[in-house]
C-alpha positions as CSV (number, residue, x, y, z in Angstrom):
1,M,109.6,88.9,167.7
2,M,106.3,89.5,166.0
3,Y,103.4,90.4,168.3
4,F,99.8,90.1,167.1
5,V,97.1,92.3,168.7
6,P,93.8,90.9,167.3
7,S,90.3,92.4,167.5
8,W,88.6,89.3,168.9
9,Y,85.7,91.1,170.7
10,H,82.0,90.6,171.3
11,G,80.7,93.6,169.5
12,N,82.1,96.6,171.3
13,E,83.0,94.8,174.5
14,Y,86.3,93.4,175.6
15,K,84.8,89.9,175.7
16,E,85.0,86.8,173.6
17,N,82.3,85.5,171.2
18,E,81.9,82.1,172.8
19,Q,78.3,80.8,172.6
20,Y,76.1,77.9,173.5
21,F,76.3,74.7,171.5
22,Y,72.7,74.9,170.3
23,V,72.9,78.4,169.0
24,R,73.7,79.0,165.3
25,R,76.9,81.0,165.0
26,A,75.8,84.5,164.1
27,V,79.3,85.9,163.2
28,T,82.3,84.4,161.6
29,E,85.3,83.9,163.8
30,F,87.7,84.1,160.9
31,D,89.5,87.3,160.3
32,D,92.9,88.7,159.2
33,S,94.5,88.0,162.6
34,V,93.4,84.3,162.5
35,K,95.0,83.8,159.1
36,Q,98.1,85.7,159.9
37,I,98.7,83.7,163.0
38,Q,98.0,80.5,161.1
39,L,100.6,81.5,158.6
40,F,103.2,82.2,161.2
41,N,102.3,79.1,163.2
42,R,102.6,76.7,160.2
43,N,105.7,78.3,158.7
44,D,109.1,79.2,160.1
45,I,108.8,83.0,159.4
46,M,109.6,84.5,162.8
47,D,108.9,83.9,166.5
48,Y,105.5,85.3,167.3
49,K,103.1,85.8,170.2
50,I,99.4,86.7,170.5
51,L,98.5,89.7,172.8
52,N,94.8,89.2,173.7
53,L,93.1,92.1,175.3
54,S,89.7,90.5,175.5
55,Y,88.2,88.6,178.5
56,S,88.3,85.1,177.0
57,P,87.6,82.3,179.5
58,N,87.4,79.8,176.6
59,F,90.4,81.0,174.7
60,R,92.0,77.6,174.4
61,H,88.8,76.3,172.6
62,F,88.9,79.2,170.2
63,L,92.6,78.5,169.3
64,H,91.7,74.9,168.8
65,R,88.9,75.7,166.4
66,Q,91.4,77.9,164.4
67,S,94.0,75.1,164.3
68,V,96.5,77.1,166.3
69,F,96.0,75.5,169.7
70,H,99.7,75.6,170.7
71,A,100.1,79.3,169.6
72,P,101.9,81.3,172.4
73,Y,99.8,84.0,173.8
74,W,99.5,86.5,176.7
75,S,96.1,87.4,178.1
76,C,95.5,90.8,179.6
77,F,92.7,89.5,181.8
78,D,94.8,86.6,182.9
79,A,97.2,89.2,184.2
80,I,94.5,91.2,185.9
81,Q,93.0,88.0,187.5
82,E,96.5,86.6,188.4
83,I,95.8,83.4,186.6
84,R,98.8,81.1,186.3
85,R,97.2,78.0,184.9
86,T,97.8,77.4,181.2
87,K,96.4,73.9,180.5
88,V,92.8,73.0,179.8
89,D,91.2,71.1,182.6
90,I,87.9,69.2,182.8
91,L,85.3,70.6,185.1
92,S,82.0,68.8,185.4
93,Y,78.8,70.3,186.9
94,H,78.9,67.3,189.3
95,D,82.1,68.9,190.8
96,L,80.1,72.0,191.9
97,M,78.6,72.3,195.4
98,W,74.9,71.6,195.1
99,P,72.2,71.7,197.8
100,D,71.0,68.4,199.3
101,H,68.3,66.6,197.3
102,T,69.1,68.5,194.0
103,E,67.4,66.9,191.1
104,F,68.9,67.3,187.6
105,V,66.6,67.3,184.5
106,Y,68.2,66.9,181.1
107,T,66.8,68.9,178.3
108,P,68.0,69.2,174.7
109,F,69.6,72.6,175.5
110,C,70.8,72.6,179.0
111,I,70.6,70.8,182.4
112,V,68.1,72.2,184.8
113,A,68.6,71.7,188.5
114,Y,65.6,71.6,190.9
115,V,65.6,71.8,194.7
116,N,62.3,71.0,196.4
117,N,60.5,71.3,193.1
118,Q,61.8,74.8,192.6
119,K,64.0,75.8,189.7
120,Y,67.5,76.4,191.2
121,A,69.9,76.5,188.3
122,E,70.6,76.0,184.5
123,V,73.9,74.6,183.3
124,H,74.9,75.6,179.8
125,F,77.6,74.1,177.6
126,G,79.8,75.4,174.7
127,E,80.3,74.0,171.2
128,D,82.9,71.5,172.5
129,G,80.7,70.2,175.3
130,N,82.5,72.2,178.0
131,M,80.5,73.8,180.8
132,I,80.6,77.6,180.2
133,E,77.9,79.1,182.4
134,V,75.6,78.3,185.2
135,F,72.5,80.5,185.8
136,L,71.2,80.6,189.4
137,Y,67.5,81.3,190.2
138,Q,65.5,82.4,193.2
139,D,61.7,82.5,193.0
140,N,62.0,81.7,189.2
141,M,64.1,84.9,188.6
142,M,67.7,84.8,187.7
143,V,69.9,86.2,190.4
144,R,73.4,85.3,189.4
145,K,75.3,84.0,186.4
146,N,78.6,82.1,186.9
147,V,81.1,82.0,184.0
148,Y,83.6,79.1,184.0
149,D,87.1,79.1,182.5
150,D,88.1,76.1,180.3
151,R,91.0,75.6,182.6
152,G,88.7,74.4,185.3
153,F,87.7,77.2,187.6
154,L,85.0,79.9,188.2
155,S,86.2,83.0,186.4
156,D,83.5,85.6,186.6
157,T,80.2,86.0,188.4
158,I,77.4,88.4,187.4
159,V,74.7,89.6,189.9
160,Y,71.2,90.3,188.7
161,E,68.3,92.3,190.3
162,N,64.9,92.2,188.7
163,N,66.4,90.3,185.8
164,Q,68.9,93.2,185.1
165,A,72.6,92.7,185.4
166,V,73.9,95.0,188.2
167,Y,77.6,94.2,188.4
168,E,80.1,91.5,187.7
169,Q,83.2,90.3,189.7
170,Y,86.3,88.9,188.0
171,L,87.8,86.2,190.2
172,D,91.3,84.7,190.6
173,G,91.9,81.0,190.4
174,K,91.0,80.6,194.1
175,G,87.6,82.3,193.8
176,N,88.6,85.7,195.4
177,W,87.3,88.7,193.5
178,K,89.9,90.9,191.8
179,M,87.8,93.7,190.4
180,C,84.2,94.6,190.1
181,H,82.6,96.1,187.0
182,F,79.3,98.1,187.5
183,F,77.1,98.1,184.5
184,E,75.0,101.2,185.2
185,D,77.9,103.7,184.7
186,G,80.7,101.3,183.6
187,H,83.1,102.1,186.4
188,V,85.5,99.5,187.8
189,E,86.6,99.0,191.4
190,V,89.7,97.0,192.3
191,N,89.7,94.8,195.5
192,P,91.6,96.9,198.0
193,E,92.8,93.8,199.8
194,N,94.2,92.3,196.6
195,P,95.2,95.3,194.4
196,F,97.8,93.5,192.2
197,Y,98.1,92.2,188.7
198,L,100.6,89.7,187.3
199,I,103.2,90.1,184.6
200,N,105.7,87.2,184.0
201,N,105.0,85.9,187.5
202,K,105.8,89.2,189.1
203,R,103.1,91.2,190.9
204,Y,102.5,94.9,190.2
205,D,100.3,97.4,192.1
206,F,97.4,99.0,190.3
207,N,97.8,102.8,190.0
208,C,94.4,103.3,191.7
209,L,91.4,101.4,193.1
210,N,88.7,103.1,190.9
211,Y,88.6,103.5,187.2
212,D,85.9,105.2,185.1
213,S,85.7,102.3,182.7
214,M,87.4,99.1,181.8
215,E,89.7,100.6,179.1
216,P,92.1,102.6,181.3
217,L,92.6,99.6,183.5
218,I,93.4,97.4,180.5
219,E,95.7,100.1,179.1
220,E,97.6,100.3,182.4
221,V,98.2,96.5,182.5
222,F,99.0,96.3,178.8
223,S,101.4,99.2,179.1
224,T,103.3,97.5,181.9
225,Y,103.5,94.3,179.8
226,L,104.9,96.2,176.8
227,D,107.5,98.0,178.9
228,E,108.6,94.9,180.8
229,M,108.5,92.2,178.2
230,T,109.2,93.8,174.8
231,D,112.0,95.9,173.4
232,S,112.6,98.3,170.5
233,T,113.3,95.6,167.9
234,D,109.9,93.9,168.3
235,I,107.2,94.3,165.7
236,F,103.5,94.7,166.5
237,C,100.8,93.7,164.0
238,L,97.7,95.6,165.1
239,A,94.3,94.7,163.8
240,M,92.3,97.9,163.4
241,H,89.1,98.1,165.4
242,T,87.0,101.0,166.7
243,L,87.1,99.6,170.3
244,H,90.8,99.7,170.8
245,H,92.3,102.1,168.3
246,D,92.5,105.0,170.9
247,L,94.4,102.6,173.2
248,L,96.7,101.5,170.5
249,E,97.5,105.1,169.5
250,S,98.6,106.0,173.0
251,L,100.8,102.9,173.5
252,F,102.3,102.3,170.1
253,S,103.2,105.7,168.8
254,K,107.0,105.0,169.3
255,R,107.0,101.3,168.5
256,K,107.4,99.4,165.3
257,T,103.9,98.7,164.0
258,I,102.1,97.1,161.1
259,L,98.4,98.2,160.8
260,S,96.1,95.5,159.4
261,F,92.9,96.8,157.7
262,Y,90.4,94.0,156.9
263,Q,87.1,94.0,155.0
264,N,85.1,97.2,155.9
265,R,87.1,98.4,158.9
266,L,88.4,101.3,156.9
267,E,84.9,102.7,156.9
268,L,84.7,102.7,160.7
269,F,87.3,105.4,161.5
270,D,86.9,109.1,161.5
271,D,89.0,110.8,164.1
272,A,92.4,112.5,164.4
273,E,93.9,110.0,166.8
274,L,93.6,107.2,164.2
275,K,95.0,109.4,161.5
276,S,98.0,110.0,163.7
277,L,98.4,106.3,164.3
278,I,98.3,105.6,160.5
279,R,100.8,108.4,159.7
280,N,103.3,107.1,162.2
281,T,103.1,103.4,161.4
282,N,105.9,101.5,159.7
283,Y,103.6,99.7,157.4
284,C,99.9,99.2,156.5
285,I,98.4,96.0,155.2
286,V,95.1,95.9,153.3
287,D,93.3,92.9,151.9
288,S,92.9,94.2,148.3
289,K,94.5,96.8,146.1
290,H,91.4,99.0,145.7
291,K,91.7,100.0,149.4
292,I,95.2,101.5,149.0
293,R,94.2,104.8,147.6
294,P,91.3,105.5,150.0
295,L,93.6,104.8,152.9
296,E,96.3,107.2,151.6
297,K,93.6,109.8,150.9
298,Y,92.3,109.5,154.5
299,A,95.9,109.7,155.9
300,G,96.7,112.7,153.7
301,K,100.1,111.3,152.6
302,T,101.7,108.4,150.7
303,L,102.0,105.4,153.0
304,P,104.2,102.3,153.1
305,I,101.3,100.1,152.2
306,I,100.8,96.7,150.6
307,D,97.9,94.4,149.8
308,I,98.2,90.9,151.4
309,T,95.0,88.8,151.2
310,P,94.3,87.1,154.5
311,F,93.2,84.0,152.5
312,D,95.5,81.9,150.5
313,T,94.5,80.0,147.4
314,R,94.6,76.2,147.2
315,A,93.9,74.1,144.2
316,D,90.6,72.5,145.0
317,F,88.5,72.2,141.9
318,G,85.4,71.0,143.6
319,I,82.8,68.6,142.4
320,S,80.6,70.8,140.1
321,Q,81.6,68.8,137.0
322,Q,80.3,65.6,138.7
323,L,76.8,67.1,139.3
324,T,73.9,66.8,136.9
325,V,72.9,70.4,137.6
326,Q,74.8,73.7,137.1
327,N,74.7,75.7,140.3
328,I,75.0,79.5,140.2
329,L,76.1,81.1,143.4
330,V,74.6,84.6,144.0
331,P,75.7,86.7,147.1
332,I,72.8,88.8,148.2
333,D,73.6,90.3,151.7
334,T,74.6,93.7,150.3
335,I,72.7,93.7,147.0
336,E,70.5,96.6,146.0
337,Q,66.8,95.6,145.9
338,S,66.4,96.8,142.3
339,K,69.3,94.7,141.2
340,F,68.0,91.7,143.2
341,E,64.6,91.9,141.5
342,E,66.3,92.2,138.0
343,L,68.5,89.2,138.7
344,I,65.5,87.0,139.8
345,V,63.7,87.8,136.6
346,L,66.8,87.2,134.5
347,F,67.5,83.8,136.1
348,A,63.8,82.7,135.7
349,K,64.0,83.4,132.0
350,Y,67.4,81.8,131.7
351,F,66.0,78.5,133.2
352,E,63.8,78.3,130.0
353,I,66.9,77.8,127.9
354,N,69.0,75.9,130.4
355,E,67.0,73.4,132.4
356,T,70.0,72.2,134.4
357,A,70.7,75.6,135.9
358,R,70.0,76.2,139.6
359,V,70.4,79.5,141.6
360,H,71.8,79.4,145.1
361,F,71.4,82.7,146.9
362,F,74.3,83.0,149.3
363,T,73.9,84.7,152.7
364,R,76.0,85.0,155.8
365,V,73.0,86.4,157.8
366,A,72.3,83.8,160.5
367,N,68.6,84.8,161.4
368,W,66.4,81.8,161.7
369,D,63.9,83.2,159.2
370,R,66.4,84.3,156.6
371,V,65.8,81.4,154.2
372,D,62.0,81.9,154.3
373,S,62.2,85.7,153.8
374,V,64.5,85.4,150.8
375,L,62.3,82.7,149.2
376,N,59.1,84.7,149.9
377,F,60.7,87.8,148.3
378,T,61.7,85.8,145.3
379,R,58.2,84.4,144.9
380,E,56.7,87.9,145.1
381,V,59.0,89.1,142.3
382,L,58.2,86.1,140.1
383,K,54.5,86.6,140.7
384,V,54.6,90.3,139.8
385,N,56.4,89.5,136.6
386,G,54.0,86.8,135.5
387,L,56.5,84.0,136.2
388,D,56.0,80.7,138.0
389,E,56.2,81.1,141.8
390,R,56.9,77.4,142.2
391,L,60.5,77.9,141.1
392,A,61.2,79.3,144.5
393,R,59.1,77.1,146.8
394,K,60.7,75.7,149.9
395,E,62.2,72.2,149.8
396,T,60.2,69.5,151.6
397,N,60.7,65.8,152.2
398,D,56.9,65.1,152.1
399,K,55.8,63.0,149.2
400,A,52.5,61.4,148.5
401,E,52.4,57.6,148.2
402,F,50.8,57.7,144.8
403,D,51.7,61.0,143.0
404,L,50.3,60.6,139.5
405,D,51.2,64.1,138.5
406,E,54.8,64.0,139.6
407,E,56.1,64.4,136.0
408,K,54.1,67.7,135.7
409,K,55.6,69.2,138.8
410,V,57.9,72.3,138.4
411,S,61.4,71.7,139.7
412,I,62.7,74.0,142.3
413,K,65.3,76.3,140.8
414,F,65.9,78.9,143.5
415,F,67.7,77.9,146.8
416,V,69.2,79.7,149.7
417,D,72.5,78.7,151.2
418,Q,72.9,80.2,154.7
419,C,76.7,80.0,155.5
420,V,78.4,81.8,158.4
421,D,81.7,80.0,159.1
422,E,84.3,79.4,156.5
423,L,84.0,75.6,156.7
424,S,80.4,75.8,155.5
425,I,81.3,78.3,152.8
426,S,84.0,76.1,151.4
427,K,81.6,73.1,151.3
428,C,79.1,75.3,149.4
429,I,81.7,76.6,146.9
430,R,82.8,73.1,145.9
431,E,79.3,72.5,144.4
432,Q,79.1,75.7,142.4
433,R,79.6,76.0,138.7
434,I,79.8,79.8,138.5
435,M,79.4,82.9,140.8
436,V,77.4,86.0,140.0
437,D,78.2,88.9,142.4
438,V,76.6,92.3,141.5
439,T,76.8,93.7,145.0
440,S,78.7,96.9,145.7
441,R,80.9,95.3,148.3
442,P,82.5,92.1,147.1
443,D,83.1,89.2,149.5
444,L,86.9,88.7,149.5
445,Y,86.7,85.2,150.8
446,L,84.3,84.1,148.1
447,Q,86.5,85.6,145.4
448,I,89.6,83.8,146.6
449,S,87.6,80.6,147.1
450,C,86.4,80.8,143.5
451,I,90.0,81.1,142.3
452,S,90.9,78.1,144.4
453,S,87.9,76.1,143.0
454,A,88.6,77.4,139.5
455,I,85.1,78.6,138.8
456,P,84.2,81.7,136.7
457,Q,83.1,84.9,138.4
458,I,80.7,87.5,137.0
459,V,81.1,90.6,139.1
460,S,80.2,94.3,139.0
461,F,83.1,95.5,141.0
462,N,86.7,95.7,139.6
463,T,89.2,93.8,141.8
464,Q,92.5,92.2,141.3
465,Y,90.9,88.7,141.7
466,V,88.8,88.9,138.5
467,H,90.5,89.4,135.2
468,D,87.9,90.4,132.6
469,G,87.5,87.8,129.9
470,K,89.9,85.4,131.6
471,N,88.5,84.0,134.9
472,G,85.2,85.9,134.6
473,F,83.6,89.0,133.4
474,I,83.2,92.5,134.9
475,V,79.7,93.8,134.1
476,K,78.2,97.2,134.4
477,E,74.5,96.3,134.0
478,V,72.6,93.3,135.4
479,S,71.4,92.5,131.9
480,E,75.0,91.7,130.9
481,V,75.0,88.7,133.3
482,L,73.1,86.7,130.8
483,N,75.9,86.7,128.2
484,G,78.4,85.6,130.9
485,L,76.1,82.7,131.9
486,K,75.8,81.5,128.3
487,Y,79.5,81.9,127.7
488,Y,80.5,79.7,130.6
489,L,77.6,77.3,131.1
490,D,76.7,76.6,127.5
491,N,80.2,75.8,126.4
492,I,82.5,73.5,128.4
493,T,85.6,74.7,126.4
494,N,85.2,78.3,127.8
495,W,84.7,76.9,131.3
496,N,87.9,74.8,131.0
497,K,89.9,77.8,129.8
498,C,88.7,79.7,133.0
499,M,89.8,76.7,135.1
500,I,93.3,76.8,133.6
501,Y,93.6,80.6,134.0
502,S,92.3,80.4,137.6
503,Y,94.9,77.8,138.5
504,E,97.7,80.1,137.2
505,L,96.2,83.1,138.9
506,G,96.0,81.3,142.2
507,K,99.8,81.0,142.3
508,E,99.9,84.8,143.0
509,Y,98.0,84.2,146.2
510,N,99.2,80.9,147.5
511,T,100.9,80.3,150.8
512,A,104.4,80.7,149.4
513,S,103.5,84.1,147.8
514,L,102.0,85.4,151.1
515,I,105.1,84.4,153.0
516,R,107.3,86.3,150.5
517,K,105.2,89.4,151.0
518,W,105.3,89.1,154.8
519,K,109.0,88.7,154.8
520,G,109.4,91.7,152.6
521,V,107.3,93.8,155.0
522,M,109.1,92.6,158.1
523,K,112.5,93.3,156.5
524,Q,111.4,96.9,155.6
525,V,110.0,97.4,159.2
526,E,113.2,96.1,160.8
527,Q,115.3,98.6,158.8
528,D,113.2,101.6,159.8
């Protein structure tokens, strides 16, 4: 059996990232664990199970968004709260007990309940339209927040004083409190009248009724599950994360483990316990080859390590050939300001020789003013360098009825694509003709997507996903980008050669290839 221990947390808390339907998603939900679970879920590789350590009252909705709704899982907080329900159930705000003469006012964001013309509550909903929270008010101040589980019951209640959260109580399926978490010092108290947790429908006593923080309580319950429900032949794939690596080191030192390092997680660790965990693991998985040597240097020894990209390639050549413009995708989130300024000037001058070119600055930052700030910066750079600021003006639908000077208008050439989730990124990539990435930290998902869409990549960072002169160019200076643009955008033959090479390169990272690598890793771990 393969067990996945993901790092699906809200920042540095053992809580999910569920949010209101009207809020733009600020962080992507997609990570290595999601892809690994999708791979095991869709292919007959090995029996598997998710071990979720996070408090996730809307976990079923999360699995549905990731297309693994029927994935088997065990929830640590379900065990703590003694929750036996497994199926999603509909719970309407009408099912709650409201005072007599409650009046509901429907706003674009939530439902507000009034009693005797006084604000009594706000009902908030998740992305799938399910009720997730109810705020209760007294004298126009919030005094309580109730959190609802997508299986149809009240799961958690948070008490406020002077608009500050004081403590929260985790409840069982019948509304009885199981434990109380105090925010001031972080300590946790277990209900002395109900000091049990549930593992495989069997009740166990908590070791004590008071804990300094949430982590030792989670560790105790998780340890019991591992001892009672797993054996020495099971394999555990652990997603590395600063929040739980101490816990993992204490529980998995003598078990068969695969450590998964994804994106910039390697930069987050700097302690002896993690080093011990890495040295004793059966295998390490990184998402690109250039992370192998830094990881071995950190561990101080040669490790059983392999690069397996969490993203597979798929032949989807996009629609860039069908467009009348040539879109250039430019990631900017980690770009140096000097390089950014140099790029803006380079593109503005390139537009003079290629009127069909358009630049799309790519950002994952979800701030509401992100588009305006990028365009404002671009206009400032253009102005300082004596170039036309109108190239980076904001799009507008306003148009005069009689615009006699329309032909004299300058076309917008600089755009900003604000993409957070992978679905919006894929849609964006399909319309791009080429990618120019001169950041110091390449976006792995973008690089794999470019291979899938068979578009050239001009990058300043050497990775296994860009072969110089084949499916793109590796440049040392920003000025070299211009030659790459001319090579691919001015000559369709060169662009077609890149498309053919990208198609062949993509076979190294397709689903079948990833499965072969995973089976090789598991075979090695089983023999250890």
